[in-house]
Each structure stands twice: as structure tokens, then as C-alpha cells.
C-alpha positions as CSV (number, residue, x, y, z in Angstrom):
1,M,-22.2,81.5,-42.3
2,N,-22.7,79.7,-45.6
3,Y,-23.0,80.9,-49.2
4,L,-26.8,81.2,-49.2
5,E,-26.8,83.2,-46.0
6,I,-24.1,85.6,-47.4
7,R,-26.2,86.0,-50.6
8,A,-29.3,86.7,-48.6
9,I,-27.4,89.4,-46.5
10,M,-26.2,91.0,-49.7
11,A,-29.7,91.1,-51.1
12,H,-30.9,92.6,-47.8
13,I,-28.1,95.3,-48.0
14,R,-29.2,96.2,-51.6
15,K,-32.8,96.5,-50.6
16,K,-32.7,97.9,-47.1
17,L,-29.4,99.8,-46.6
18,P,-29.0,102.8,-48.8
19,C,-25.9,105.0,-48.8
20,P,-26.1,107.2,-45.8
21,I,-24.8,110.2,-47.8
22,C,-26.8,110.2,-51.0
23,G,-29.5,107.5,-50.4
24,T,-28.5,105.4,-53.4
25,H,-29.0,101.7,-53.1
26,Y,-25.8,99.6,-53.5
27,K,-25.3,97.2,-56.4
28,N,-23.7,93.8,-56.1
29,E,-20.4,94.9,-57.5
30,N,-20.2,97.6,-54.8
31,I,-20.5,95.1,-51.9
32,D,-17.4,93.2,-50.9
33,L,-17.2,90.5,-48.3
34,V,-14.3,91.1,-46.0
35,G,-14.7,88.2,-43.6
36,V,-17.1,85.8,-42.0
37,L,-17.6,84.0,-38.8
38,P,-20.4,81.4,-38.1
39,D,-22.9,84.2,-37.2
40,E,-21.3,87.4,-38.4
41,G,-20.1,88.9,-41.6
42,L,-18.0,92.0,-42.4
43,F,-18.9,93.8,-45.6
44,H,-17.2,96.8,-47.4
45,L,-19.7,99.0,-49.3
46,K,-18.8,101.6,-51.8
47,C,-21.5,103.9,-53.3
48,H,-21.4,103.9,-57.1
49,K,-22.9,107.4,-57.1
50,C,-21.1,109.5,-54.4
51,K,-18.2,107.1,-53.8
52,D,-18.7,107.1,-50.0
53,V,-17.2,104.0,-48.3
54,L,-18.9,102.1,-45.5
55,A,-17.9,99.1,-43.4
56,V,-20.8,97.1,-42.1
57,N,-20.6,94.2,-39.6
58,I,-23.8,92.1,-39.6
59,A,-24.5,89.7,-36.8
60,V,-27.2,87.2,-37.4
61,N,-28.9,85.3,-34.6
62,E,-30.6,81.9,-35.0
63,K,-34.1,83.5,-34.7
64,A,-33.4,85.8,-37.6
65,L,-32.0,83.0,-39.7
66,L,-35.1,80.9,-39.1
67,E,-37.3,83.8,-40.2
68,Q,-35.1,84.3,-43.3
69,K,-35.4,80.6,-44.0
70,R,-39.2,80.8,-43.9
71,N,-39.1,83.8,-46.3
72,N,-36.4,82.6,-48.7
73,R,-36.1,78.9,-48.0
74,L,-32.5,79.2,-47.0
75,K,-30.7,76.1,-45.6
76,I,-29.8,76.8,-42.0
77,R,-27.0,75.0,-40.3
78,K,-26.4,75.1,-36.6
79,N,-22.9,75.6,-35.1
80,G,-21.2,72.3,-34.8
81,T,-23.2,70.5,-37.4
82,T,-22.3,70.1,-41.0
83,S,-23.7,68.3,-44.0
84,P,-21.9,67.2,-47.1
85,I,-21.5,69.8,-49.8
86,S,-23.9,68.9,-52.7
87,E,-23.4,69.4,-56.4
88,N,-26.0,72.2,-56.2
89,D,-23.9,74.0,-53.5
90,I,-20.9,73.9,-55.8
91,L,-22.9,75.2,-58.8
92,D,-24.5,77.9,-56.6
93,M,-21.0,79.1,-55.5
94,K,-19.7,79.0,-59.1
95,N,-22.6,81.1,-60.3
96,F,-22.2,83.5,-57.5
97,L,-18.5,84.0,-58.1
98,T,-19.0,84.2,-61.9
99,N,-21.7,87.0,-61.5
100,H,-20.1,88.9,-58.6
101,K,-18.4,92.1,-59.9
102,G,-16.4,92.9,-56.7
103,D,-12.8,91.8,-56.2
104,L,-12.6,88.6,-54.1
105,S,-9.1,87.6,-54.9
106,K,-7.5,89.5,-51.9
107,Y,-9.7,87.5,-49.5
108,L,-8.7,84.1,-51.0
109,K,-5.0,84.3,-50.4
């Protein structure tokens, strides 16, 4: 799972997955990425209103990724194929990390 896919999943969580206790939509700073695999991501969500905590494992299949690509113009990579990291990829990651309010340091050790 690449940066753009993670970002799209976080946007989907914000829009489509409200807190099951109070119904409040999550903010970026309340969504932490715990870990990723090529087609799965584990996210930790904390409601900023009621403080409920939720762990969400999101599995993405290729069909869903292709539909997301059509809707948001994501770059899709298939397992086993890679392309060089572009300057834009680096700038996108820098902007994401600069603007993300959650604590990512514990995942980078």
C-alpha cells in the first residue's frame, strides 16, 4: 500500500466511518496508521468528542483500487512491480507528514 492509497483510505474513514458511539466524524489527527501490508492497513481511531477508541483493519482488493483510481486518479501498483520514487512522491510524503497531527514516531523506530 503506498502513500496515496493510505491517504485515500484516511479520507474515506473521515467521510464514511463515524464514531460508533456518538456518530462524530474523525479528524486527521485522530487517525493513526499502525501498520500496512501490500493490500491491508491497520488504523487506530480515537474520537475527539467521546474519546472512544477503535481499531480498524482495512483490506483493499485490486477491483476496489481500480475504482478508487478512476474516482481520485490514484497511482496503482501491482504486487511485485515497482516504479522509481519521483520527486513529487517525496514532496507528497513530506506534505502529508508535515500536516498529519497524529504521532507517527512510534511506528518509525
